[in-house]
Backbone as a printed PyTorch tensor [residue, N CA C, xyz], in Angstrom:
tensor([[[ 17.6630,  -9.3330,   8.6960],
         [ 16.5130,  -9.8570,   8.6190],
         [ 15.7010,  -8.8340,   7.8110]],

        [[ 14.9050,  -9.1790,   7.0540],
         [ 14.1240,  -8.3540,   6.2900],
         [ 12.9600,  -7.8500,   6.8420]],

        [[ 12.9110,  -6.5470,   6.2340],
         [ 11.8450,  -5.6960,   6.7260],
         [ 10.5280,  -5.5800,   6.2030]],

        [[  9.4460,  -5.6070,   6.4980],
         [  8.6500,  -5.7120,   5.7920],
         [  7.4320,  -4.1520,   5.8870]],

        [[  6.3370,  -4.2620,   4.8990],
         [  5.5080,  -2.9940,   5.2070],
         [  4.4030,  -3.5310,   5.0130]],

        [[  3.1420,  -3.7150,   5.6740],
         [  1.8450,  -4.1320,   5.7300],
         [  1.3380,  -2.8310,   5.0040]],

        [[  0.6710,  -2.9940,   4.2790],
         [ -0.2330,  -1.6270,   3.8560],
         [ -1.6920,  -2.1930,   4.0230]],

        [[ -2.5020,  -1.5080,   4.7520],
         [ -4.0550,  -1.9660,   5.0290],
         [ -4.8660,  -1.3220,   4.1430]],

        [[ -5.6980,  -1.7830,   3.5840],
         [ -6.7800,  -1.0850,   2.5260],
         [ -8.0940,  -0.5140,   3.4240]],

        [[ -8.5160,   0.4150,   3.0620],
         [ -9.6630,   1.1850,   3.3560],
         [ -9.9070,   1.5140,   5.0950]],

        [[ -8.8660,   1.3480,   5.8930],
         [ -9.1700,   1.9280,   7.1910],
         [ -9.1250,   3.0040,   7.7550]],

        [[ -9.7050,   3.6010,   8.6450],
         [ -9.6570,   5.0330,   9.0750],
         [ -9.8770,   6.0520,   7.7780]],

        [[-11.2330,   5.7050,   6.8700],
         [-11.5470,   6.5940,   5.8660],
         [-12.6660,   6.6250,   5.9610]],

        [[-13.3680,   7.8770,   5.8720],
         [-14.3730,   8.5920,   6.4550],
         [-15.5610,   7.8980,   7.3030]],

        [[-14.7560,   7.7250,   8.4390],
         [-14.9150,   7.2640,   9.5920],
         [-15.2950,   5.6400,   9.5410]],

        [[-14.8300,   5.0590,   8.7270],
         [-15.3730,   3.2980,   8.6190],
         [-13.9340,   2.7530,   8.9690]],

        [[-14.0290,   1.4000,   9.5110],
         [-13.2730,   0.5690,   9.8780],
         [-12.1130,   1.5660,  10.5380]],

        [[-12.5140,   2.0200,  11.7820],
         [-11.6160,   2.5110,  12.7020],
         [-10.7810,   1.8050,  13.4430]],

        [[ -9.4840,   2.0860,  13.1820],
         [ -8.1920,   0.8820,  13.9320],
         [ -7.1230,   2.3080,  14.5230]],

        [[ -7.3160,   1.6390,  16.0010],
         [ -6.2960,   2.5800,  16.5030],
         [ -4.8540,   2.3410,  16.2480]],

        [[ -3.6890,   3.0490,  16.0630],
         [ -2.2950,   2.5020,  15.5650],
         [ -2.1800,   1.8570,  16.5310]],

        [[ -2.1050,   2.2240,  17.9730],
         [ -1.7700,   1.6340,  18.9680],
         [ -2.1590,  -0.0910,  19.1010]],

        [[ -3.5180,  -0.1840,  18.8330],
         [ -4.0670,  -1.4190,  18.5850],
         [ -3.2460,  -2.2600,  17.1680]],

        [[ -3.1300,  -1.5520,  16.3550],
         [ -2.4950,  -2.1540,  15.0230],
         [ -1.1420,  -2.5540,  15.3410]],

        [[ -0.3390,  -1.9760,  15.9670],
         [  1.0830,  -2.4910,  16.2790],
         [  0.9040,  -3.6090,  17.3460]],

        [[ -0.1490,  -3.7840,  18.5510],
         [  0.0420,  -4.7730,  19.2870],
         [ -0.4040,  -6.1240,  18.2830]],

        [[ -1.5410,  -5.7990,  17.6420],
         [ -1.9240,  -6.9840,  16.7270],
         [ -0.8800,  -7.5330,  15.8180]],

        [[ -0.3390,  -6.7450,  15.2330],
         [  1.0510,  -7.0390,  14.2470],
         [  2.0210,  -7.6780,  15.1710]],

        [[  2.6190,  -7.4970,  16.6700],
         [  3.3630,  -8.0750,  17.3900],
         [  2.8220,  -9.6620,  17.7890]],

        [[  1.2650,  -9.1780,  17.9080],
         [  0.9780, -10.5830,  18.7210],
         [  0.9350, -11.5930,  17.7510]],

        [[  1.1360, -11.3610,  16.5150],
         [  1.1280, -12.4690,  15.5580],
         [  2.7470, -12.9790,  15.3680]],

        [[  3.6270, -12.4790,  16.2090],
         [  4.7910, -12.8260,  16.4010],
         [  5.9510, -12.0820,  15.4220]],

        [[  5.4840, -10.5380,  15.0470],
         [  6.6000, -10.0950,  14.6650],
         [  7.1340,  -8.9720,  15.6650]],

        [[  8.3160,  -8.5430,  15.1850],
         [  9.0940,  -7.5250,  16.0570],
         [  9.3420,  -5.8230,  15.2180]],

        [[  9.8970,  -5.2120,  16.0980],
         [ 10.5570,  -3.7770,  15.8010],
         [  9.1990,  -3.2920,  15.0260]],

        [[  7.9560,  -3.0000,  15.5020],
         [  6.7890,  -2.9490,  14.5970],
         [  6.5820,  -1.4930,  15.0200]],

        [[  6.3430,  -0.6230,  13.8460],
         [  5.9830,   0.5820,  13.9380],
         [  4.7420,   1.2300,  12.9960]],

        [[  4.2470,   2.2540,  13.1230],
         [  3.3330,   2.5400,  12.1990],
         [  3.4820,   3.8020,  11.5800]],

        [[  3.1180,   4.2300,  10.3030],
         [  3.2140,   5.2400,  10.0820],
         [  2.0030,   6.0940,   9.6100]],

        [[  1.6500,   7.1470,  10.1180],
         [  0.3570,   8.0960,   9.7740],
         [ -0.7470,   7.0520,  10.4650]],

        [[ -2.1730,   7.5860,   9.9580],
         [ -3.3200,   6.6350,  10.6760],
         [ -3.7400,   6.1520,   9.3020]],

        [[ -3.3970,   6.0270,   8.4650],
         [ -3.7680,   5.0150,   7.1570],
         [ -3.5580,   3.9710,   7.0830]],

        [[ -2.9480,   3.1500,   8.3020],
         [ -2.8260,   1.9330,   8.0780],
         [ -1.6030,   1.2230,   7.4640]],

        [[ -0.4110,   1.9490,   8.0740],
         [  0.8000,   1.4550,   7.5240],
         [  1.9270,   1.0430,   8.4870]],

        [[  1.9720,  -0.4010,   8.3390],
         [  2.9590,  -0.9580,   9.6270],
         [  4.1060,  -1.7830,   9.1780]],

        [[  5.3960,  -1.0560,   9.7600],
         [  6.7090,  -1.3990,   9.2900],
         [  6.9880,  -2.8080,  10.2870]],

        [[  7.4880,  -3.8590,  10.0690],
         [  7.9140,  -4.7760,  10.6610],
         [  8.8470,  -5.8020,  10.2710]],

        [[  9.7190,  -6.4610,  11.3180],
         [ 10.4020,  -7.5130,  11.3200],
         [  9.7080,  -8.6580,  11.3300]],

        [[  9.8100,  -9.5910,  10.2860],
         [  8.9190, -10.9090,  10.6690],
         [  9.2120, -11.6120,  11.3390]],

        [[  8.5300, -12.3530,  12.1030],
         [  8.9050, -13.5540,  13.3090],
         [  8.6980, -14.9190,  12.3770]],

        [[  8.5130, -14.8560,  11.2510],
         [  8.5550, -16.1460,  10.5710],
         [  9.3590, -15.8970,   9.2990]],

        [[ 10.8940, -15.6380,   9.2120],
         [ 11.5000, -15.0640,   7.9580],
         [ 11.1340, -15.8090,   7.0280]],

        [[ 11.0110, -17.0870,   7.0560],
         [ 10.5280, -18.1940,   5.7050],
         [  9.1520, -18.0970,   5.1010]],

        [[  8.3990, -17.2390,   5.8360],
         [  7.0730, -16.9230,   5.3770],
         [  7.0160, -15.9620,   4.1370]],

        [[  6.3730, -16.3450,   2.8310],
         [  6.0030, -15.5120,   1.8560],
         [  5.1420, -14.5740,   2.4130]],

        [[  4.9490, -13.6870,   1.4570],
         [  4.1780, -12.7660,   1.2310],
         [  2.6990, -13.3920,   1.7430]],

        [[  2.0960, -14.0290,   0.7630],
         [  0.7330, -14.4890,   1.2500],
         [  0.7900, -15.1540,   2.5340]],

        [[  1.5170, -15.6540,   3.0250],
         [  1.1770, -16.1860,   4.2190],
         [  1.3180, -14.7420,   5.3020]],

        [[  1.8420, -13.8490,   5.2110],
         [  2.1400, -12.9400,   6.0260],
         [  0.9480, -11.8150,   5.7970]],

        [[  0.6230, -11.6390,   4.6280],
         [ -0.8770, -11.0010,   4.1300],
         [ -1.7200, -11.7460,   5.2300]],

        [[ -2.2180, -13.2130,   5.1410],
         [ -3.2550, -13.9170,   5.2790],
         [ -3.2890, -13.7310,   7.3430]],

        [[ -1.9880, -14.0180,   7.6920],
         [ -1.9110, -14.0000,   9.3320],
         [ -2.4340, -12.3560,   9.8460]],

        [[ -2.1550, -11.4340,   9.0670],
         [ -2.3530, -10.0740,   9.5340],
         [ -4.1140,  -9.9200,   9.6050]],

        [[ -4.6390, -10.1310,   8.2800],
         [ -5.9140, -10.3260,   7.8160],
         [ -6.4830, -11.0420,   9.0470]],

        [[ -6.1060, -12.4210,   9.5090],
         [ -6.7890, -13.1070,  10.5330],
         [ -6.8940, -12.7060,  11.7610]],

        [[ -5.9220, -12.0370,  11.6840],
         [ -5.6420, -11.4690,  13.1490],
         [ -6.5830, -10.2080,  13.3820]],

        [[ -6.8430,  -9.2570,  12.4210],
         [ -7.2310,  -8.0350,  12.2660],
         [ -8.8410,  -8.6320,  12.3280]],

        [[ -9.2160,  -9.5580,  11.9970],
         [-10.7440, -10.0720,  11.8600],
         [-10.9590, -10.7950,  13.1710]],

        [[-10.0220, -11.6400,  13.7760],
         [-10.2630, -12.2200,  14.9720],
         [-10.5410, -10.7610,  16.3140]],

        [[ -9.3780, -10.1650,  16.3630],
         [ -9.3090,  -9.1940,  17.2660],
         [-10.0780,  -7.8190,  17.1750]],

        [[-10.2940,  -7.3890,  15.9940],
         [-10.9290,  -6.3050,  15.7550],
         [-12.3920,  -6.5410,  15.1290]],

        [[-12.6730,  -7.4910,  14.7110],
         [-13.8330,  -8.0320,  13.9760],
         [-14.2350,  -7.0540,  12.7470]],

        [[-13.2560,  -6.8360,  11.9020],
         [-12.9160,  -6.3050,  10.6990],
         [-12.5780,  -6.8890,   9.4780]],

        [[-12.8950,  -7.1150,   8.5930],
         [-12.6630,  -7.7290,   7.4070],
         [-11.6090,  -6.7690,   6.3590]],

        [[-10.5200,  -6.6620,   6.3300],
         [ -9.4010,  -5.6570,   5.9660],
         [ -8.5710,  -6.0000,   5.2460]],

        [[ -8.7410,  -5.7730,   3.9100],
         [ -7.1580,  -6.2430,   2.8380],
         [ -5.7880,  -5.8340,   3.0810]],

        [[ -4.8760,  -6.7290,   3.3810],
         [ -3.4790,  -6.1890,   3.9700],
         [ -2.6460,  -6.8200,   2.7750]],

        [[ -1.6390,  -6.0340,   2.0310],
         [ -0.8350,  -6.0670,   1.1130],
         [  0.5480,  -6.2260,   2.0070]],

        [[  1.0210,  -6.7800,   1.7190],
         [  2.9760,  -6.5400,   2.0890],
         [  3.8420,  -6.4420,   1.1910]],

        [[  4.7410,  -5.7130,   1.1140],
         [  5.9830,  -5.7170,   0.5730],
         [  7.2310,  -5.4810,   1.5710]],

        [[  8.4900,  -5.7820,   0.8860],
         [  9.4320,  -5.9690,   1.5830],
         [ 10.3410,  -4.2540,   1.2410]],

        [[ 11.0940,  -4.0520,   2.2400],
         [ 11.6840,  -2.5820,   1.4930],
         [ 12.1030,  -2.8290,   0.3600]],

        [[ 12.8200,  -3.5280,  -0.1250],
         [ 13.4150,  -3.7810,  -1.5230],
         [ 12.4420,  -3.6530,  -2.6940]],

        [[ 11.4330,  -4.0550,  -2.5550],
         [ 10.1210,  -4.1210,  -3.0620],
         [  9.4110,  -2.5980,  -3.4180]],

        [[  9.2390,  -2.1420,  -1.9850],
         [  8.9510,  -0.7700,  -2.2870],
         [  9.9790,   0.2920,  -3.0770]],

        [[ 11.2910,  -0.0760,  -2.9320],
         [ 12.4540,   0.7760,  -3.3550],
         [ 12.1930,   0.6640,  -5.0820]],

        [[ 12.0450,  -0.6170,  -5.2210],
         [ 11.8410,  -1.2460,  -6.4600],
         [ 10.7300,  -0.4600,  -7.2400]],

        [[  9.6280,  -0.2970,  -6.4250],
         [  8.3040,   0.1260,  -7.1470],
         [  8.3940,   1.5590,  -7.3780]],

        [[  9.5820,   2.4400,  -6.6210],
         [  9.7910,   3.6720,  -6.7940],
         [ 10.9520,   3.9830,  -8.1020]],

        [[ 11.7210,   3.1590,  -7.8280],
         [ 12.7970,   2.8200,  -8.9630],
         [ 11.9110,   2.8280, -10.5290]],

        [[ 10.9910,   2.0490, -10.4410],
         [ 10.1450,   2.0720, -11.3410],
         [  9.2660,   2.9950, -12.0910]],

        [[  9.0480,   3.9430, -11.4330],
         [  8.0980,   5.2280, -11.4800],
         [  8.2970,   5.7930, -12.8570]],

        [[  7.1650,   5.5830, -13.6830],
         [  7.0030,   5.8860, -15.2710],
         [  6.9930,   7.8180, -15.2870]],

        [[  6.7820,   8.1260, -13.9710],
         [  6.3660,   9.5960, -13.8240],
         [  7.5180,  10.0740, -12.9990]],

        [[  8.8850,  10.4300, -13.2120],
         [  9.8020,  10.7450, -12.5280],
         [  9.5660,  12.1720, -11.9600]],

        [[  9.0510,  12.9690, -12.7600],
         [  9.0850,  14.3060, -12.4100],
         [  7.8680,  14.7070, -11.6980]],

        [[  6.7930,  13.9570, -11.2030],
         [  5.8000,  14.0620, -10.8610],
         [  6.2190,  14.6780,  -9.1880]],

        [[  4.8330,  15.3950,  -8.9440],
         [  4.9060,  15.8920,  -7.4640],
         [  4.4730,  14.9500,  -6.6170]],

        [[  5.1200,  14.5210,  -5.4170],
         [  4.8040,  13.2920,  -4.8090],
         [  3.5800,  13.0120,  -4.2260]],

        [[  2.5770,  14.2860,  -3.8500],
         [  1.5870,  13.9040,  -3.3530],
         [  0.3440,  14.1840,  -4.5800]],

        [[  0.7450,  14.1210,  -5.9420],
         [ -0.1120,  14.1300,  -6.9780],
         [  0.3230,  12.5070,  -7.8190]],

        [[  0.8540,  11.9370,  -7.1860],
         [  1.2380,  10.5640,  -7.8920],
         [  0.9020,   9.3580,  -6.9830]],

        [[ -0.2930,   8.5520,  -7.1850],
         [ -0.1270,   7.5230,  -6.2260],
         [  0.2170,   6.2900,  -6.6760]],

        [[  0.8800,   5.5690,  -6.0190],
         [  1.2760,   3.7560,  -6.4980],
         [  0.1340,   3.0920,  -5.9920]],

        [[ -0.4470,   2.0150,  -6.3430],
         [ -1.3930,   1.1550,  -6.0240],
         [ -0.7380,   0.1020,  -6.0360]],

        [[ -0.6910,  -0.5420,  -4.6870],
         [  0.0090,  -2.0040,  -4.7120],
         [ -1.1450,  -3.0070,  -4.8220]],

        [[ -1.0500,  -3.6610,  -5.8350],
         [ -1.7840,  -4.7730,  -6.3850],
         [ -1.4870,  -6.4130,  -5.8150]],

        [[ -2.1260,  -7.0490,  -5.6380],
         [ -2.0590,  -8.4300,  -5.0570],
         [ -1.5430,  -9.0330,  -5.8920]],

        [[ -2.1340,  -8.8380,  -7.1850],
         [ -1.8060,  -9.6980,  -8.1700],
         [ -1.6690,  -8.9790,  -9.4960]],

        [[ -0.5330,  -9.3900, -10.4310],
         [ -0.5700,  -8.4350, -11.6840],
         [ -2.3540,  -8.6980, -12.3810]],

        [[ -2.4880,  -7.1850, -12.9750],
         [ -3.9760,  -7.3310, -13.5660],
         [ -3.8730,  -8.4500, -14.5650]],

        [[ -5.3250,  -8.5050, -15.2930],
         [ -5.4020,  -9.5010, -16.5050],
         [ -5.3550,  -8.4860, -17.4660]],

        [[ -4.8590,  -9.1050, -18.5840],
         [ -4.7300,  -8.2690, -19.9850],
         [ -6.1700,  -7.4350, -20.1770]],

        [[ -5.8200,  -6.0990, -20.1460],
         [ -7.1460,  -5.4320, -20.7300],
         [ -8.0550,  -4.9770, -19.5300]],

        [[ -7.3860,  -5.3840, -18.0530],
         [ -8.4460,  -5.2900, -17.2840],
         [ -8.7090,  -3.7000, -16.8330]],

        [[ -7.8540,  -2.6690, -17.5820],
         [ -8.0430,  -1.3140, -16.9190],
         [ -8.6030,  -0.7230, -18.5630]],

        [[ -9.1040,  -1.4270, -19.7030],
         [ -9.0390,  -0.9400, -20.8470],
         [-10.1260,   0.4450, -20.7900]],

        [[-11.5550,   0.1940, -19.9570],
         [-12.3120,   1.2820, -19.8350],
         [-11.6430,   2.3000, -19.1440]],

        [[-10.9600,   2.4510, -18.2330],
         [-10.1390,   3.3610, -17.8870],
         [ -9.0720,   4.3850, -18.6400]],

        [[ -8.7080,   3.3230, -19.3770],
         [ -7.7750,   4.0870, -20.8390],
         [ -8.5070,   5.0750, -21.8790]],

        [[ -9.7470,   4.8680, -21.6930],
         [-10.3790,   5.7770, -22.6960],
         [-10.7610,   7.0500, -22.0090]],

        [[-11.0020,   7.2850, -20.4110],
         [-11.3490,   8.0200, -20.0550],
         [-10.1760,   9.3720, -20.2440]],

        [[-11.0480,  10.3230, -20.2910],
         [-10.0230,  11.6170, -20.6170],
         [-10.2730,  12.5600, -19.2410]],

        [[ -9.1630,  12.8980, -19.0300],
         [ -9.1400,  13.8790, -17.5050],
         [ -8.4740,  14.5670, -17.3570]],

        [[ -8.0470,  15.6540, -18.5270],
         [ -7.1330,  16.7870, -18.4120],
         [ -5.6440,  15.7980, -18.6580]],

        [[ -4.7300,  16.2790, -17.7730],
         [ -3.6140,  15.5040, -18.2420],
         [ -3.0260,  14.4990, -17.2740]],

        [[ -3.9370,  13.6590, -16.3970],
         [ -4.2430,  12.5980, -15.8620],
         [ -3.6580,  11.4760, -16.6610]],

        [[ -2.8260,  10.5360, -16.1940],
         [ -2.2370,   9.3000, -16.6970],
         [ -1.8420,   8.1630, -15.8850]],

        [[ -2.2350,   6.9550, -16.5060],
         [ -1.8520,   5.8260, -15.5330],
         [ -1.0340,   4.9050, -16.3140]],

        [[  0.0080,   4.2490, -15.2680],
         [  0.7590,   2.7040, -16.1560],
         [  0.6810,   1.7380, -15.3430]],

        [[  0.4920,   0.5440, -15.6770],
         [  0.7540,  -0.6170, -14.7440],
         [  2.3070,  -0.9700, -14.8710]],

        [[  2.9270,  -1.4320, -13.8750],
         [  4.3130,  -2.1180, -13.8760],
         [  4.4170,  -3.2530, -12.9860]],

        [[  4.1180,  -4.7310, -13.8420],
         [  3.8790,  -5.6380, -12.7830],
         [  2.8980,  -5.5760, -11.6920]],

        [[  2.8120,  -5.0720, -10.6510],
         [  1.6620,  -5.4960,  -9.4190],
         [  1.6150,  -4.0440,  -8.8140]],

        [[  2.0540,  -3.1170,  -9.4860],
         [  2.1870,  -1.6660,  -9.1780],
         [  1.4910,  -0.7880, -10.0900]],

        [[  0.3040,  -0.1320,  -9.8750],
         [ -0.5770,   0.8010, -10.9160],
         [ -0.0640,   2.4150, -10.2210]],

        [[  0.4940,   2.8820, -11.5630],
         [  1.1510,   4.4900, -10.8550],
         [  0.0670,   5.4360, -11.5950]],

        [[ -0.6300,   6.1400, -10.7320],
         [ -1.7770,   7.2150, -11.2930],
         [ -1.3440,   8.5260, -11.2070]],

        [[ -0.8060,   9.3360, -12.0650],
         [ -0.4490,  10.8730, -12.0050],
         [ -1.2910,  11.5590, -12.3680]],

        [[ -1.7140,  12.3750, -11.4370],
         [ -2.8280,  13.4890, -11.3090],
         [ -2.1410,  14.6420, -11.0120]],

        [[ -1.7950,  15.5810, -12.2220],
         [ -1.1170,  16.8780, -11.8260],
         [ -2.1110,  17.9890, -11.2350]],

        [[ -3.0980,  17.6090, -11.7610],
         [ -4.0950,  18.7490, -11.1660],
         [ -4.9310,  18.5140,  -9.9520]],

        [[ -4.3640,  17.1810,  -9.1510],
         [ -4.9540,  16.9240,  -8.2310],
         [ -5.6580,  15.5380,  -8.3710]],

        [[ -5.7690,  14.9040,  -7.0620],
         [ -6.5960,  13.5120,  -7.3740],
         [ -7.9580,  13.3370,  -7.1270]],

        [[ -8.1640,  14.4650,  -6.2220],
         [ -9.6860,  14.5250,  -5.7060],
         [-10.5510,  14.6980,  -6.8220]],

        [[-10.5950,  15.5020,  -7.7970],
         [-11.5120,  15.5820,  -8.7290],
         [-11.3580,  14.8050, -10.3510]],

        [[-10.2630,  13.9390, -10.0870],
         [ -9.8620,  13.2400, -11.0810],
         [-10.8910,  12.2960, -11.8370]],

        [[-11.2050,  12.3870, -13.2470],
         [-12.1560,  11.3690, -13.7760],
         [-11.5350,  10.0330, -13.8510]],

        [[-10.0940,  10.2550, -14.0120],
         [ -9.3480,   8.8030, -14.4670],
         [ -9.4720,   8.0030, -12.9140]],

        [[ -9.1490,   8.7100, -12.0210],
         [ -9.0950,   8.1600, -10.6740],
         [-10.6640,   7.3980, -10.1660]],

        [[-11.6410,   8.3360, -10.1990],
         [-12.8900,   7.6450, -10.3550],
         [-12.9910,   6.5440, -11.2400]],

        [[-12.5560,   6.4520, -12.2560],
         [-12.6540,   5.1510, -13.2620],
         [-12.0590,   4.0660, -12.7760]],

        [[-10.7390,   4.3420, -12.3810],
         [ -9.9170,   3.3210, -12.1130],
         [-10.2410,   2.4200, -10.6180]],

        [[-11.0640,   3.4670, -10.0370],
         [-11.7280,   2.8170,  -8.9070],
         [-12.8310,   2.1770,  -8.8610]],

        [[-13.4950,   1.9890, -10.3620],
         [-14.4270,   1.0660, -10.6120],
         [-13.8910,  -0.0800, -11.4070]],

        [[-12.6130,  -0.4190, -11.5160],
         [-12.0640,  -1.3650, -12.0980],
         [-12.3670,  -2.8530, -11.3590]],

        [[-12.6780,  -3.8290, -11.7530],
         [-12.9390,  -5.1280, -10.7880],
         [-11.5740,  -5.9120, -10.9330]],

        [[-10.4990,  -5.3590, -10.7810],
         [ -9.1920,  -6.2170, -10.8870],
         [ -8.7910,  -6.8310,  -9.4310]],

        [[ -7.3830,  -6.8360,  -9.5530],
         [ -6.8770,  -7.4920,  -8.0100],
         [ -7.0410,  -6.5360,  -7.2040]],

        [[ -7.0300,  -7.2630,  -5.7950],
         [ -7.2770,  -6.0890,  -4.7270],
         [ -5.9930,  -5.2180,  -4.8030]],

        [[ -6.2830,  -3.8240,  -4.0990],
         [ -4.9800,  -3.0400,  -4.1330],
         [ -5.5350,  -2.0570,  -3.2760]],

        [[ -4.0860,  -1.3420,  -2.7090],
         [ -4.4110,  -0.2000,  -1.7050],
         [ -3.1300,   0.8950,  -2.1610]],

        [[ -3.5580,   2.0420,  -2.2050],
         [ -2.7390,   3.1090,  -2.6010],
         [ -2.0810,   4.0510,  -1.8740]],

        [[ -0.8470,   4.4220,  -2.0650],
         [ -0.2890,   5.3090,  -1.2060],
         [  0.3750,   6.4700,  -2.5730]],

        [[  0.7410,   7.7040,  -1.4730],
         [  1.2330,   8.8870,  -2.4920],
         [  2.9060,   8.3370,  -2.4810]],

        [[  3.3010,   8.9580,  -3.2460],
         [  4.6070,   8.7000,  -3.5080],
         [  5.4620,   9.3490,  -2.5710]],

        [[  5.0540,  10.2910,  -1.5370],
         [  5.8540,  11.0440,  -0.5200],
         [  5.5270,   9.7560,   0.3600]],

        [[  4.5030,   9.1110,   0.7330],
         [  4.2660,   8.4050,   1.8910],
         [  5.0490,   7.2100,   1.3150]],

        [[  4.9850,   6.7490,   0.2440],
         [  6.0570,   5.4830,  -0.0300],
         [  7.1460,   5.6500,   0.3940]],

        [[  7.6760,   6.6510,  -0.0310],
         [  9.4650,   7.1000,   0.4310],
         [  9.5710,   6.8490,   1.9470]],

        [[  8.7730,   7.7050,   2.7900],
         [  8.6410,   7.4340,   3.7540],
         [  8.6540,   6.2210,   4.4830]],

        [[  8.0450,   5.2450,   3.8870],
         [  7.9890,   3.8550,   4.4440],
         [  9.2380,   3.1660,   3.9730]],

        [[ 10.2160,   3.4200,   2.7700],
         [ 11.0530,   2.6850,   2.5250],
         [ 12.1240,   3.3100,   3.5360]],

        [[ 12.3820,   4.6560,   4.0830],
         [ 13.2360,   5.0580,   5.0090],
         [ 12.7580,   4.2170,   6.3300]],

        [[ 11.6340,   4.1840,   6.6310],
         [ 11.5100,   3.1690,   7.8360],
         [ 11.2840,   1.5540,   7.9220]],

        [[ 11.7210,   1.4750,   6.6120],
         [ 11.9130,   0.0050,   6.6960],
         [ 13.2000,  -0.6520,   6.2530]],

        [[ 14.1330,   0.2640,   6.2360],
         [ 15.5820,   0.1200,   6.2650],
         [ 15.7820,  -1.3510,   7.2620]],

        [[ 16.7520,  -1.8550,   6.8470],
         [ 17.2430,  -3.1680,   7.9110],
         [ 17.7600,  -1.9370,   9.2620]],

        [[ 18.4750,  -1.3370,   8.8310],
         [ 18.9100,  -0.5860,  10.3140],
         [ 17.6680,   0.6650,  10.6830]],

        [[ 16.8330,   0.3910,  11.2610],
         [ 15.8930,   1.7030,  11.4380],
         [ 16.7770,   2.9520,  12.0160]],

        [[ 16.1340,   3.6670,  11.2400],
         [ 16.7420,   5.2660,  11.4300],
         [ 17.1310,   5.6470,  12.9520]],

        [[ 17.8630,   6.5880,  13.1670],
         [ 18.1720,   6.6960,  14.5990],
         [ 16.8860,   7.6470,  15.3390]],

        [[ 16.3380,   7.3580,  16.4100],
         [ 15.4760,   8.0260,  17.2630],
         [ 14.0330,   7.1800,  16.8650]],

        [[ 13.7510,   6.2530,  15.8120],
         [ 12.6180,   5.8370,  15.3740],
         [ 12.0170,   4.4770,  16.3640]]])
């Protein structure tokens, strides 16, 4: 069975859209998925699909509907398989980056040509970004919090996306292996 990771956008940030991880696990199990686990409090859910023939769009929509129905929140959900997360790490254009200083933003769709043109003109120290398919990589060697490039990318009206640092993505890859790790 293929393991999936649901990445929720914008929950438990700044006291807004609060979601308890126990509630989130129960909600995802309630839509028919098994082996449900969460990782940290920022909306990362690992699960085995109860509908193996369902595509990414169907899985995302079902979890989004359940969150709205059960918790009254509109939350974008992006789903990736274990293999898709691993491929995103393999495609990393910044292989020497410190994991906490590299964000991978998983996008619902590939961005239109020129979508990030304004951000490309922003000068922000050594910060740089690349888009590969439906993943945007943002490398901020001096930290993400003060990055003018990160701020500019946040203003882009592109496809829906949600970001995780490289360390978190690597942990999600480990947690989403077909054979869950011992003790999890």
